[in-house]
N, C-alpha and C positions, 0 to 999 in steps of 0.2 A: 800273412796271406800271400799266395803265389798268385801274382796277376799275370793272367794268360788272356787269349782272347774270350773265352767264356764268361768270366768275370767283368771283362771290360763291357760286353753286351747288357750284361744282368745291371752293371752301376749305371750304363746310359739308361736302360728301361725304368730303373728307377727313379732317375733324375727326371726322365719324361712324365711318368706316372706321378710324380710329386708337382711338377710344373702343372699338369693339367687338374690335379685337385684343388691346387691352391686358387688357380683362375676360376675352375667352378665353383669354391667357397667364395671368392669375393663376388661373383656373380650373384651367387643366393644372397648374400648380403644386399646389395645393391637392390635387388628386386623386392627384396623384404621392407627395407627403407622406403621406397616408393609405393607400398600397397598399406604398411600398417605404420601407424604414428602413434607413439606413447609418449606421454607428457605430464607431469607433475608440477602442481602447484605449491609449493612450500612457504610463500609468503603470506604473513599473519593475515593480511586483508583479502587476499586471494585476487590481487590486482592485475592477475594474469590469465583469470579465467575468468567464465561468465559466473554471475550470482543465479542463485535459486529462483528468484524472482525471473529473471531473465530467461532462463530457461523455461519457466511456467508460462510466459507470456508467449515464448515460440511454438509450444507445444498445442497453444491455442489457435495458432493461425493456420489456417486450411489456406492451399494455394500459393504462388511463387509471391517475391517480394523484390521489386527491382531497386536499385541503389545507383544513384549517378552522383558520382565524385567530381568536381570541378577543383583542380588540383596541377600546377604546372608540371610539366615532366622535365625537372632540371636534376642533375647529379648531386647538387649542393642542398634542396629542398628535401626535407625527410617527411613531407605533408604526405605524399601518396604512400610511403612506407608506413605510416601509424596509421592510416585508415584502412589499409591493406592487412594490418596485423588485428585491429580491431574487429573487423567485418569477419575475418577468419574464425573467430569464436563464436560468432553467430552461425556462421555456415557449417560448422562440425555438426552443431544441433538442427539445423534446418538447411540441408544440402540446397535446396532451389533456392536461397537467396543469391540473385546473381548482383552482381558489382562489375561497375565499368568508369571508365576515368575519362574526363575531357579535358583536355588543356585550354585555358581561358584565353591564351595569347592566339592560339590558332583559329579558335572561333568565336570571336568578340561580339558578333551578333546573336548568338544564341545566349550569351552570358549577358547582354543587354535584355534578351525578350524574356527570360526566365527571372530578372533580377537578382543574379546573383553578386554579391557584396564582397565575399572573402574569399583569399584562397585557402581550398579546403573544405568548400562548403558543399553540403550533400543535398540530394533531393530523393526521399525514401517515397516510394509508389506502392500503394496495394489498392488493387481492385478500382481503379480509377481514381482514386483519393491519394494525394500526395503533401507532405509536408518538407519544408526547409530544415535543415539542421547546420547550426553554423557553431555548435560547440562539439568537440570530438570525444565524447565521455560515454559510458555504458549508461548510466542513468538516462542521459538525455535521449539515445537512441532507442532504450525500452520503452520509455514515456512516449515517445513518438509512435511507436509502432502500436501501445497500447491505443493511443486516440485514433489511428487509422483502424484499428481491429473495431473499433465501435462504429453501428451502421450510421450514427450521426451523432452531433453534439448534444449532450444532453443539459436542460437546463433545471437548476434547483432553485426555486424562489421561497425566500424566508417572509413570513408575514411580518411588517413592521409597525410600528405606531404605539406598539403596549408595553415598552421596555423591554422587547425580545432580544435575545443576544444578537449582534450584527455579524453578518458573514465576512466581513472584510473590517472588523473593529479590532483596533489593538490592544483593547484594555483584556484584562487577564478573563474577566467575564466573556469575551466574545470569540468568533471560530476564524480568525483570519488564517494561522495556520492549518488548519484543516481545510478551508476554502482554497488556499494557495495549492495544496497537494492535490486536490481534487482536480483544479483547472490545470494541473500538468498534466492531467489523464483524460483529458477532453470532458469536464464535467465543470461547467460553468454556474456559479454561485451569485444570487444578486438579490434585492429588496422587492416586495410588493406592498405597496399602501393600499387596503381595500377601500379606504375612504374617497381615494383619488382614481383608482383604478377598480372599478367594480365587476371586472369580468377577469377572471384569471386565464392567462393565454392557454391555449388548446396544446402548445408543444411543451408545456411545463411537465418536466419527468417525475419529480417530487415537488411536493409542498411540505414546509416545515413551519410546524408551531414550536419555537423554540423557547422554553422558559417564560411565559407571559406574566407580567405584573400590575396589569391594568385591565379592567373589564373591556371586552368587546362589546360594540354595538349591535344592536340587534340585527342591522342591515350587514354586517359584517359576518356574523354567525350565520347568517342567513346563504351569504355566498360561498361561504366554508361548505355549510352541508349541501349545498346544491351541486359544488365541485366533486365533493365524495360521492354524493348519490349517483352521479353520472361515471362513474367509475375511477377517479382521479386517485393517485397514490398520495399518501400522507405519511409523515413522521411526525410524531406529537411527541414531544418533550416535557415531561411536566416535572415540577418539583413539588417536595414536601409540602403538604397544608391542605386546609379544607376548602379553601378557594378554588375555584375551576375558571373565575373570570368572564362569568355569561357564557361558558362552553360547555354546559349542562347538558343542553340538548344534543349535542354533538356527541358526548358520550353514549347518550340513552341510544342514539342512532349506531353507535359502534358496539352497544351492550358490554360496556367496559364499568368499572368502578377502581377508583384507588383507594388502597387500604390506608385508613389514617393513621398517622404518624411515621417515622423517620426509621428506615431498617437500621439494626445496631447488629454488628458483627464481632463477635468476640474474638475470631481468627484473625483479625487484624493486628489485635494485641499482641497475640502472640508471635506475629510475625515483626514486632517491633514499633507498629504506629501506634500515636498512643491516643489518636480518635478514634472511639468505637462506632462512630459514625460513616466510618469507610466502609463498603461493602466490597469484598474481595470474592470476585466469582471465578471459579475454576470448574462449576459444574455445567454444563449447557443441556438443551433440550436436541433432539433428533430432528433437527432443522437445515435447510440449506445452507442459512447466514452462518452456523456453527459448527457443520460438518467439516472434518477434519481441522479444526480449529482448535491449536495446541498453546494457546498463551491466556496466562490469567487477565484479568480486566479489573481495574478499580474504579469505584463509582463512589463519589463522596455526597453524603446527605440525599440519599436515594428513597424513593417511596417504592411500596410493591402495587402491583395492578393485577386484577381479577377480570376473568369473562365471565358475564352473567347472564349469557345467552342459552337458552333452552333447545333442545334438538328440532322442536316443532316451532319454536319462535326466537330465531337468532337473526334473521335478516339474510339468511344464506351465507353466514362467514362461517370460516374453518379458522379455528384459534388455536395456534400454538404457542407455550412458552417455550422461549429459548436463550434466558437469563435467568438462572434459579441459583437463590442462595443456600447456604447451609443448613443443615436442620438447627441446630444450636443458634441461630439467629433470630430476631424477631422484629416487629414494629413497634416501637416505642411510642407512646402516647404523652408519657410525663414528660418533666423538665429534664435536658439533655444537662444535668451538672452534678457533681457529687457521684455517689455510688449509684448506678444505672443498672437495674436489674428487672428481670421480666415479671408482669405482674398479670396473672391469668384473667382478671376480671377485666382488664383495658386494653391489654396489649394482645396481638396477634404472632403466635409463635410460627416459626419457619418449617420446612422451607418455603421461600416466597417468589412469587413470580416478579423479577425486575423489568423483564421485557417480553411483552406480548405480540406476536406476530399474526396478522387478521388477513384474509383471501377470500375471496369469492369470485365466480363467472359472472358478468354483468355484460347487458347490450351494449354493443360499439356504440348506439346512438344517444341512448336516455338512461342509461344507468340502470333497466329493469333487471332483477333477477333472474335466476332459471327458472324459477316458479312463473315470473311474470311475464317474459319477454316471449311474442309471438314467433311461429314459427318461420326458420331462413334468415333469422337474424343475427348480422355478424356479432361475435363475442370476443372479449377480452378478458383478461385474468387481471383483478385488481387487488392491490396489496397495500396494507397499512402496517404501520409499527407504532406501538404504544409502548414508551419508555419512562419510567418514573426517575429519570434524572437526567439533566441537559450539561452537567459540568464536566462531564467524562471527555466530550471532544473539545472545552474550551482550551486557549491559549496555554493554560495554567496545567491542564492533568491530560493534555493530549498524546505527551511521550510517556506516559505512565505504564509500565506492562503492556499489554496488546492493545490499549484503547483507540490506536490510530487505524491499527488492523479491521478491528472490530467496525468502525465506523465506517470503513472503506465497503465492508460486507454486506452492511445494512443499507449503504447506498446504491451498492450495484445491485441488492436484490428487489430494492423498491423500484428501481429505474430499470428492471427485467433484464440486467446486464450479467446474468449467471454464469458467463463464461470467467468473469473475472472475481467471482468468489474463491477466497480460499489462495490468492494469488498474495503472499506478503509483501509487505513494502522492504524497500531494500534499506538496509542498515551495517553502517561500517562500525567497525569497533572504533573506540578512543585512539586516535592516531597524534593527539596533539599532546605537549608536554608542558603542563602548567605547575609553573613554580614561582616562589614569591620573589620579590626585588633582591632580597638579600641574598638568595640562592642565586640568582642570575648574577649579581656583582660576584659571589666567588667562583662560578663558573666561567666567568669571564676573566677574572684575575687568574684563573688557572691557564687558560689557554693564550694568554697575553704575556705573563710573567712566569707563568709556573714552567710551562713546557720549554720557555726559551733557556731559562735557568739549568731545569735539568739536563738539556742537552749539552750546555757550558760545562757543566759538572762532570758529565761522563766525559766529554773531551780531556779536560784536565787530566782525568784519572787515568785514561789511555795514554797520554803523552808523558805522566809519571813514571808508569810501566814500563813504557818502552826505553824511558831514558834510564831506569836503573840496570836494563840488561847491560 
């Protein structure tokens, strides 16, 4: 091609246009990188993104959240960077979370006044309530947000003195694991002995009767009935058997009846469980406790419950079953040994109601129902759960299927914390490597002896090949 003045001008213009387009492209890429962020978490445990539980909690928090982190401003310290990276995951789903840092070395008076103990300690504040966080973990921060979201700390009282399950007992029969999990979410569990303390405290969110084994005194029954009459929330966990341990009058007040026998569910045998008295629930009623609940729940040795109230004589109660067994289940009244078969004359065929939710509107003062209360009387909603099994929340069975999540939903509904219903518990997949001692020994020999020998052998082979050249 002949190079003349015209071609030189064309080449120069092409170079100028190329440079301009290149600069525009770089500028657009820089602009896009500032306004759009795309990230993928390919880790098995999702450790670089928030869990569905944390996201669900953030979606239920109205208004801003302020976080103050006390961390030294040092280039050699990674504390600030770790805090910023973790809180950034929360800010992605809730932009009004504000994070600011304070250097403890420059403001020692504030550190002393706020009782800051370690580098990296955070204070999370929400609507005038605050809590200190010393462990930088998603679970810790999410549980703190749940506690702050509650209007106040909830108190659950377990009736004691009649062989009931202990809320902080370590036996397989007891509820220590469940109570510890509730404590992380701002729900405190404790005991009450109605002989020593004859008045149930007014700040009781839920009174729990958990698998009684000894008769109640008449005075104790009167205290419980008075608590229910005044609008108290109750969780009654009953085991199979004809004995109500002097709580017959309470059952009459609630218009409920426990079906004789133990629920037998053939479904559990099809799924590999040898004991037919394990009831597997995958069918739930249309109730806030089980709405959007997608887990199966397992109930060992359970009994069914029925609501006996009539429309014109039910104490104002609205009854809704929320745990329902399969149709081929039945309540077995015969001996649970050998071949167990349904007997039409003595057994009750399913589907059976294992859990029953009662609610009614009562006076805020004396527990009068809608029909009894005078005009302009403050009202409140009373909630009661009757469940034919107490084992599903015990230390032994809490981790089975969705038992733990079902327990949370029940407590949240009873304590009127409906915002927390359907928030699943955070569960990580098994990230531990469990090997026998012999396999650990072989693995150790491989690293201590096998790998060095392999490197030595490869070196000798390479040396021999080079020598032959």
